[in-house]
C-alpha atoms as a printed R data frame, in Angstrom:
    type eleno elety resid chain resno       x       y       z
1   ATOM     1    CA   MET     A     1  82.294 122.960 147.891
2   ATOM     2    CA   LEU     A     2  85.617 124.775 148.099
3   ATOM     3    CA   GLU     A     3  86.243 128.344 149.147
4   ATOM     4    CA   ILE     A     4  89.106 130.443 147.840
5   ATOM     5    CA   LYS     A     5  89.973 133.166 150.328
6   ATOM     6    CA   HIS     A     6  92.112 136.280 150.303
7   ATOM     7    CA   LYS     A     7  95.538 135.602 151.788
8   ATOM     8    CA   THR     A     8  95.384 138.558 154.182
9   ATOM     9    CA   THR     A     9  91.776 139.465 154.906
10  ATOM    10    CA   GLY     A    10  90.271 135.990 154.722
11  ATOM    11    CA   GLU     A    11  87.519 137.350 152.488
12  ATOM    12    CA   VAL     A    12  85.904 134.660 150.339
13  ATOM    13    CA   LEU     A    13  86.810 135.450 146.730
14  ATOM    14    CA   ALA     A    14  85.177 132.460 145.086
15  ATOM    15    CA   VAL     A    15  83.175 129.350 145.892
16  ATOM    16    CA   ILE     A    16  83.909 126.346 143.686
17  ATOM    17    CA   ASP     A    17  81.345 123.583 143.308
18  ATOM    18    CA   ALA     A    18  83.876 120.756 143.430
19  ATOM    19    CA   ASP     A    19  85.771 118.590 145.883
20  ATOM    20    CA   SER     A    20  89.170 119.616 144.524
21  ATOM    21    CA   LEU     A    21  90.836 122.183 142.273
22  ATOM    22    CA   VAL     A    22  92.446 119.563 140.054
23  ATOM    23    CA   GLY     A    23  91.371 120.373 136.501
24  ATOM    24    CA   ALA     A    24  89.128 123.166 137.809
25  ATOM    25    CA   ASP     A    25  87.737 125.819 135.494
26  ATOM    26    CA   LEU     A    26  88.793 129.107 137.088
27  ATOM    27    CA   GLN     A    27  88.884 131.150 133.897
28  ATOM    28    CA   GLU     A    28  88.263 134.901 133.932
29  ATOM    29    CA   MET     A    29  87.774 134.973 137.707
30  ATOM    30    CA   CYS     A    30  89.035 137.715 140.017
31  ATOM    31    CA   LEU     A    31  91.407 136.005 142.437
32  ATOM    32    CA   GLU     A    32  93.705 138.893 143.280
33  ATOM    33    CA   GLY     A    33  95.578 138.166 146.496
34  ATOM    34    CA   ALA     A    34  94.100 134.666 146.702
35  ATOM    35    CA   ASP     A    35  95.519 132.142 149.159
36  ATOM    36    CA   LEU     A    36  96.297 129.089 147.027
37  ATOM    37    CA   HIS     A    37  99.543 128.002 148.612
38  ATOM    38    CA   ASN     A    38 100.108 124.238 148.641
39  ATOM    39    CA   ARG     A    39  96.915 123.737 146.623
40  ATOM    40    CA   ASP     A    40  96.714 121.126 143.863
41  ATOM    41    CA   LEU     A    41  95.727 123.010 140.706
42  ATOM    42    CA   SER     A    42  97.182 120.517 138.271
43  ATOM    43    CA   GLY     A    43  95.462 120.754 134.901
44  ATOM    44    CA   ALA     A    44  93.426 123.764 136.044
45  ATOM    45    CA   ARG     A    45  92.244 126.328 133.514
46  ATOM    46    CA   LEU     A    46  93.210 129.797 134.695
47  ATOM    47    CA   ASN     A    47  93.009 131.658 131.418
48  ATOM    48    CA   ALA     A    48  92.496 135.431 131.739
49  ATOM    49    CA   THR     A    49  92.189 135.107 135.534
50  ATOM    50    CA   GLU     A    50  93.219 138.088 137.674
51  ATOM    51    CA   MET     A    51  95.733 136.700 140.187
52  ATOM    52    CA   GLU     A    52  97.902 139.690 140.963
53  ATOM    53    CA   GLY     A    53  99.619 139.230 144.324
54  ATOM    54    CA   ALA     A    54  98.174 135.731 144.799
55  ATOM    55    CA   ASP     A    55  99.961 133.230 147.037
56  ATOM    56    CA   LEU     A    56 100.707 130.163 144.901
57  ATOM    57    CA   SER     A    57 103.790 129.130 146.818
58  ATOM    58    CA   HIS     A    58 104.414 125.379 146.563
59  ATOM    59    CA   ALA     A    59 101.188 124.968 144.600
60  ATOM    60    CA   ASN     A    60 100.907 122.205 142.008
61  ATOM    61    CA   LEU     A    61 100.151 123.801 138.628
62  ATOM    62    CA   GLN     A    62 101.460 120.959 136.516
63  ATOM    63    CA   GLY     A    63  99.852 121.074 133.076
64  ATOM    64    CA   ALA     A    64  97.725 124.113 133.954
65  ATOM    65    CA   THR     A    65  96.784 126.665 131.298
66  ATOM    66    CA   LEU     A    66  97.434 130.311 132.148
67  ATOM    67    CA   TYR     A    67  96.905 132.191 128.892
68  ATOM    68    CA   ARG     A    68  96.452 135.942 129.473
69  ATOM    69    CA   THR     A    69  96.603 135.368 133.249
70  ATOM    70    CA   HIS     A    70  97.753 138.332 135.346
71  ATOM    71    CA   LEU     A    71 100.233 137.123 137.969
72  ATOM    72    CA   ASN     A    72 102.127 140.326 138.716
73  ATOM    73    CA   LEU     A    73 103.739 140.211 142.177
74  ATOM    74    CA   ALA     A    74 102.433 136.673 142.740
75  ATOM    75    CA   ASP     A    75 104.251 134.444 145.242
76  ATOM    76    CA   MET     A    76 105.049 131.278 143.284
77  ATOM    77    CA   ARG     A    77 108.054 130.103 145.252
78  ATOM    78    CA   GLY     A    78 108.614 126.365 144.901
79  ATOM    79    CA   ALA     A    79 105.561 125.945 142.676
80  ATOM    80    CA   ASN     A    80 105.320 123.023 140.250
81  ATOM    81    CA   LEU     A    81 104.686 124.516 136.809
82  ATOM    82    CA   THR     A    82 106.001 121.624 134.738
83  ATOM    83    CA   HIS     A    83 104.342 121.373 131.324
84  ATOM    84    CA   ALA     A    84 102.259 124.470 132.109
85  ATOM    85    CA   ARG     A    85 101.004 126.532 129.180
86  ATOM    86    CA   ILE     A    86 101.784 130.088 130.216
87  ATOM    87    CA   GLY     A    87 102.991 131.630 126.980
88  ATOM    88    CA   SER     A    88 101.783 131.707 123.421
89  ATOM    89    CA   ASN     A    89 102.920 132.371 119.880
90  ATOM    90    CA   MET     A    90 101.199 135.767 120.257
91  ATOM    91    CA   HIS     A    91 102.075 138.488 122.788
92  ATOM    92    CA   SER     A    92  98.401 139.151 123.482
93  ATOM    93    CA   ASN     A    93  97.756 135.590 124.685
94  ATOM    94    CA   ALA     A    94 100.762 135.268 126.987
95  ATOM    95    CA   ALA     A    95 100.593 135.610 130.770
96  ATOM    96    CA   ILE     A    96 102.031 138.548 132.700
97  ATOM    97    CA   LEU     A    97 104.286 137.669 135.666
98  ATOM    98    CA   GLU     A    98 106.147 140.919 136.245
99  ATOM    99    CA   GLN     A    99 107.862 141.022 139.656
100 ATOM   100    CA   ALA     A   100 106.507 137.558 140.485
101 ATOM   101    CA   ASP     A   101 108.619 135.414 142.830
102 ATOM   102    CA   LEU     A   102 109.320 132.051 141.170
103 ATOM   103    CA   SER     A   103 112.425 131.208 143.164
104 ATOM   104    CA   GLY     A   104 112.894 127.458 143.400
105 ATOM   105    CA   ALA     A   105 109.924 126.836 141.096
106 ATOM   106    CA   ASP     A   106 109.977 124.036 138.525
107 ATOM   107    CA   LEU     A   107 109.055 125.236 135.025
108 ATOM   108    CA   SER     A   108 110.495 122.294 133.134
109 ATOM   109    CA   HIS     A   109 108.935 121.742 129.701
110 ATOM   110    CA   SER     A   110 106.694 124.787 130.141
111 ATOM   111    CA   ASP     A   111 105.658 127.132 127.338
112 ATOM   112    CA   LEU     A   112 106.584 130.710 128.281
113 ATOM   113    CA   ARG     A   113 106.812 132.272 124.819
114 ATOM   114    CA   HIS     A   114 106.162 136.028 124.815
115 ATOM   115    CA   THR     A   115 105.498 136.084 128.568
116 ATOM   116    CA   ARG     A   116 106.240 139.289 130.455
117 ATOM   117    CA   LEU     A   117 108.537 138.469 133.376
118 ATOM   118    CA   ALA     A   118 110.320 141.790 133.880
119 ATOM   119    CA   ASN     A   119 112.018 141.963 137.297
120 ATOM   120    CA   ALA     A   120 110.703 138.529 138.279
121 ATOM   121    CA   ILE     A   121 112.717 136.323 140.644
122 ATOM   122    CA   LEU     A   122 113.680 132.882 139.333
123 ATOM   123    CA   THR     A   123 116.623 132.218 141.628
124 ATOM   124    CA   GLY     A   124 117.381 128.500 141.703
125 ATOM   125    CA   ALA     A   125 114.433 127.723 139.443
126 ATOM   126    CA   THR     A   126 114.433 124.638 137.201
127 ATOM   127    CA   LEU     A   127 113.863 125.671 133.588
128 ATOM   128    CA   THR     A   128 114.950 122.542 131.741
129 ATOM   129    CA   ARG     A   129 113.497 122.388 128.211
130 ATOM   130    CA   ALA     A   130 111.305 125.425 128.899
131 ATOM   131    CA   ASP     A   131 110.518 127.718 125.963
132 ATOM   132    CA   PHE     A   132 111.168 131.407 126.696
133 ATOM   133    CA   CYS     A   133 111.381 132.508 123.055
134 ATOM   134    CA   GLU     A   134 110.701 136.259 122.724
135 ATOM   135    CA   ALA     A   135 109.866 136.511 126.439
136 ATOM   136    CA   ASP     A   136 110.574 139.739 128.320
137 ATOM   137    CA   LEU     A   137 112.964 138.837 131.152
138 ATOM   138    CA   GLN     A   138 114.430 142.299 131.588
139 ATOM   139    CA   GLY     A   139 115.969 142.713 135.034
140 ATOM   140    CA   CYS     A   140 115.078 139.140 136.053
141 ATOM   141    CA   ASN     A   141 117.067 137.290 138.677
142 ATOM   142    CA   LEU     A   142 117.883 133.870 137.210
143 ATOM   143    CA   SER     A   143 120.966 133.286 139.339
144 ATOM   144    CA   GLN     A   144 121.708 129.620 140.065
145 ATOM   145    CA   ALA     A   145 118.872 128.538 137.748
146 ATOM   146    CA   VAL     A   146 119.119 125.182 135.960
147 ATOM   147    CA   ALA     A   147 118.027 125.534 132.347
148 ATOM   148    CA   HIS     A   148 119.315 122.580 130.353
149 ATOM   149    CA   ASP     A   149 118.158 122.567 126.697
150 ATOM   150    CA   ALA     A   150 115.971 125.639 127.253
151 ATOM   151    CA   LEU     A   151 115.080 128.078 124.474
152 ATOM   152    CA   PHE     A   152 115.599 131.825 124.930
153 ATOM   153    CA   ILE     A   153 115.688 132.812 121.255
154 ATOM   154    CA   LYS     A   154 115.069 136.561 120.808
155 ATOM   155    CA   ALA     A   155 114.331 136.924 124.532
156 ATOM   156    CA   ASN     A   156 114.970 140.220 126.324
157 ATOM   157    CA   LEU     A   157 117.498 139.594 129.120
158 ATOM   158    CA   HIS     A   158 118.653 143.189 129.402
159 ATOM   159    CA   LYS     A   159 120.417 143.624 132.764
160 ATOM   160    CA   ALA     A   160 119.197 140.202 133.905
161 ATOM   161    CA   ASP     A   161 121.187 138.176 136.447
162 ATOM   162    CA   LEU     A   162 122.123 134.692 135.196
163 ATOM   163    CA   SER     A   163 125.187 134.347 137.415
164 ATOM   164    CA   GLY     A   164 126.139 130.841 138.448
165 ATOM   165    CA   GLY     A   165 123.379 129.366 136.325
166 ATOM   166    CA   ASP     A   166 123.573 126.021 134.535
167 ATOM   167    CA   PHE     A   167 122.457 126.796 130.987
168 ATOM   168    CA   ARG     A   168 124.116 123.887 129.220
169 ATOM   169    CA   ASP     A   169 122.814 123.123 125.709
170 ATOM   170    CA   CYS     A   170 120.690 126.286 125.712
171 ATOM   171    CA   HIS     A   171 119.806 128.355 122.680
172 ATOM   172    CA   LEU     A   172 120.058 132.088 123.330
173 ATOM   173    CA   ASN     A   173 120.351 133.202 119.717
174 ATOM   174    CA   ASP     A   174 119.552 136.862 119.021
175 ATOM   175    CA   THR     A   175 118.926 137.637 122.701
176 ATOM   176    CA   ASN     A   176 119.378 141.049 124.286
177 ATOM   177    CA   MET     A   177 121.827 140.517 127.157
178 ATOM   178    CA   ILE     A   178 123.198 144.044 127.252
179 ATOM   179    CA   GLY     A   179 124.541 144.760 130.738
180 ATOM   180    CA   ALA     A   180 123.567 141.282 131.978
181 ATOM   181    CA   ASN     A   181 125.360 139.532 134.827
182 ATOM   182    CA   LEU     A   182 126.544 136.147 133.554
183 ATOM   183    CA   ARG     A   183 129.425 135.637 135.991
184 ATOM   184    CA   GLY     A   184 130.318 131.964 136.268
185 ATOM   185    CA   ILE     A   185 127.485 130.815 133.995
186 ATOM   186    CA   ASN     A   186 127.836 127.361 132.437
187 ATOM   187    CA   LEU     A   187 127.032 127.529 128.716
188 ATOM   188    CA   GLU     A   188 128.803 124.354 127.709
189 ATOM   189    CA   SER     A   189 127.142 121.005 126.903
190 ATOM   190    CA   LYS     A   190 126.228 117.803 128.645
191 ATOM   191    CA   GLN     A   191 127.041 115.907 125.432
192 ATOM   192    CA   GLU     A   192 130.450 115.119 124.003
193 ATOM   193    CA   GLY     A   193 130.871 117.494 121.082
194 ATOM   194    CA   GLY     A   194 127.668 119.352 121.929
195 ATOM   195    CA   PHE     A   195 127.359 123.115 122.382
196 ATOM   196    CA   SER     A   196 125.163 125.981 123.481
197 ATOM   197    CA   ALA     A   197 124.331 128.753 121.005
198 ATOM   198    CA   ILE     A   198 124.287 132.530 121.494
199 ATOM   199    CA   ASN     A   199 124.663 133.599 117.871
200 ATOM   200    CA   LEU     A   200 123.702 137.227 117.164
201 ATOM   201    CA   ALA     A   201 123.411 137.945 120.899
202 ATOM   202    CA   LYS     A   202 123.854 141.505 122.133
203 ATOM   203    CA   LEU     A   203 126.317 141.341 125.043
204 ATOM   204    CA   GLU     A   204 127.646 144.875 125.229
205 ATOM   205    CA   ASN     A   205 128.861 145.645 128.769
206 ATOM   206    CA   ALA     A   206 127.801 142.192 129.965
207 ATOM   207    CA   ASP     A   207 129.817 140.416 132.662
208 ATOM   208    CA   LEU     A   208 130.921 136.937 131.554
209 ATOM   209    CA   SER     A   209 133.869 136.705 133.920
210 ATOM   210    CA   GLY     A   210 134.657 133.106 134.823
211 ATOM   211    CA   ALA     A   211 132.002 131.851 132.404
212 ATOM   212    CA   ARG     A   212 132.271 128.319 131.026
213 ATOM   213    CA   LEU     A   213 131.882 128.764 127.269
214 ATOM   214    CA   ARG     A   214 133.765 125.805 125.825
215 ATOM   215    CA   ASN     A   215 132.573 124.904 122.289
216 ATOM   216    CA   ILE     A   216 129.954 127.648 122.347
217 ATOM   217    CA   SER     A   217 128.548 128.884 119.044
218 ATOM   218    CA   ALA     A   218 128.803 132.665 119.369
219 ATOM   219    CA   GLU     A   219 128.895 133.990 115.820
220 ATOM   220    CA   ASP     A   220 128.136 137.630 114.991
221 ATOM   221    CA   CYS     A   221 127.780 138.608 118.660
222 ATOM   222    CA   ASP     A   222 128.209 142.149 119.943
223 ATOM   223    CA   MET     A   223 130.706 141.831 122.806
224 ATOM   224    CA   ARG     A   224 131.912 145.412 122.954
225 ATOM   225    CA   HIS     A   225 133.230 146.247 126.437
226 ATOM   226    CA   THR     A   226 132.218 142.764 127.606
227 ATOM   227    CA   ASN     A   227 134.040 141.327 130.613
228 ATOM   228    CA   LEU     A   228 135.392 137.928 129.532
229 ATOM   229    CA   SER     A   229 138.130 137.758 132.157
230 ATOM   230    CA   ASN     A   230 139.028 134.192 133.151
231 ATOM   231    CA   ALA     A   231 136.321 132.780 130.874
232 ATOM   232    CA   ASP     A   232 136.897 129.423 129.175
233 ATOM   233    CA   LEU     A   233 136.337 130.066 125.465
234 ATOM   234    CA   SER     A   234 138.311 127.068 124.279
235 ATOM   235    CA   HIS     A   235 137.145 125.842 120.859
236 ATOM   236    CA   ALA     A   236 134.382 128.466 120.755
237 ATOM   237    CA   VAL     A   237 133.122 129.594 117.346
238 ATOM   238    CA   LEU     A   238 133.274 133.409 117.337
239 ATOM   239    CA   GLY     A   239 133.199 134.197 113.614
240 ATOM   240    CA   GLY     A   240 132.028 137.756 112.911
241 ATOM   241    CA   SER     A   241 131.785 138.706 116.580
242 ATOM   242    CA   VAL     A   242 132.954 142.083 117.864
243 ATOM   243    CA   LEU     A   243 135.180 142.060 120.970
244 ATOM   244    CA   ARG     A   244 136.119 145.704 120.706
245 ATOM   245    CA   SER     A   245 137.535 146.937 124.056
246 ATOM   246    CA   ALA     A   246 136.561 143.618 125.717
247 ATOM   247    CA   ASN     A   247 138.344 142.496 128.887
248 ATOM   248    CA   VAL     A   248 139.963 139.160 127.967
249 ATOM   249    CA   SER     A   249 142.477 138.928 130.796
250 ATOM   250    CA   GLY     A   250 142.959 135.266 131.714
251 ATOM   251    CA   ALA     A   251 140.426 134.115 129.096
252 ATOM   252    CA   ASP     A   252 141.333 130.831 127.372
253 ATOM   253    CA   PHE     A   253 141.172 131.035 123.559
254 ATOM   254    CA   THR     A   254 142.534 127.563 122.805
255 ATOM   255    CA   GLY     A   255 141.443 126.479 119.329
256 ATOM   256    CA   VAL     A   256 139.533 129.706 118.623
257 ATOM   257    CA   GLU     A   257 139.726 131.105 115.085
258 ATOM   258    CA   LEU     A   258 140.138 134.880 115.436
259 ATOM   259    CA   ALA     A   259 140.563 135.814 111.776
260 ATOM   260    CA   SER     A   260 137.061 137.276 111.391
261 ATOM   261    CA   VAL     A   261 136.725 138.514 114.982
262 ATOM   262    CA   THR     A   262 137.022 142.245 115.668
263 ATOM   263    CA   ILE     A   263 139.463 142.683 118.567
264 ATOM   264    CA   ASP     A   264 140.257 146.408 118.284
265 ATOM   265    CA   PHE     A   265 141.402 147.935 121.585
266 ATOM   266    CA   ALA     A   266 141.036 144.628 123.456
267 ATOM   267    CA   ASN     A   267 144.021 143.787 125.656
268 ATOM   268    CA   PHE     A   268 145.158 140.292 124.661
269 ATOM   269    CA   SER     A   269 148.480 140.554 126.482
270 ATOM   270    CA   LYS     A   270 147.074 138.531 129.393
271 ATOM   271    CA   ALA     A   271 144.761 136.278 127.382
272 ATOM   272    CA   LEU     A   272 145.643 132.584 127.231
273 ATOM   273    CA   ASN     A   273 146.416 130.614 124.069
274 ATOM   274    CA   ALA     A   274 145.162 133.281 121.671
275 ATOM   275    CA   ASP     A   275 146.400 132.709 118.101
276 ATOM   276    CA   ILE     A   276 146.070 136.200 116.647
277 ATOM   277    CA   PRO     A   277 146.688 136.595 112.884
278 ATOM   278    CA   SER     A   278 149.712 138.768 112.104
279 ATOM   279    CA   TYR     A   279 147.643 141.279 110.128
280 ATOM   280    CA   LYS     A   280 145.428 142.175 113.116
281 ATOM   281    CA   LYS     A   281 146.081 145.704 114.386
282 ATOM   282    CA   ASN     A   282 144.838 148.038 117.126
283 ATOM   283    CA   TYR     A   283 144.838 145.463 119.901
284 ATOM   284    CA   ARG     A   284 147.110 145.395 122.909
């Protein structure tokens, strides 16, 4: 028999008739504020379980299912969530992790589609090959995260912090990154000739200063008033993108075709290696 207690009061929240929580069926239980730190919950079924404010720090949740689980304000620092099924192809079946602390957690290969992660902390988290398609990551702190080959298609990253992150070979097509902090982000590729993709992304007022964007596919992006100072855009594909009033001081445009790029009121006088067609007007 195992007892699950409240992290603060010590109150017994549940008694489990098992010798371990590996593969345990904890569905639809009320485990708010539960103390589950360092516990092995690999393969556990936690669907529709109330776990708001629970302590899951350094817990092993590898392969666990968390459909419709409420994890608002949960402490999940350093947790192992590899291959966990947290999201779904439907909003109604995805977990809620708003303001949860997932700093240093490993979410590699996890399904996080449609999850609600607004204002969550994922500083230094490992997100390699995770699927965040259509997830709500508004205001999230993803600084220094490692997210190789991850999917963020149509995700909401409004005012999120991705600074210093390693997002090589990621797909962020049609994402909302308005006002996001992407200073020093690496959106290049681990493969020779490979690329990351941010086509159709909304980047108005975003900060991409010092970003590594070599070979990036960034067609039809809204980069109005975007800070691209000192960014490496060499050989980027920017067809149809709008850089109106963007800050491109020190940005490297080697090999970039600018014919179909809107550059009105952008100051290219301090940009590097920009080959601007003679018919372009209204730039400085």
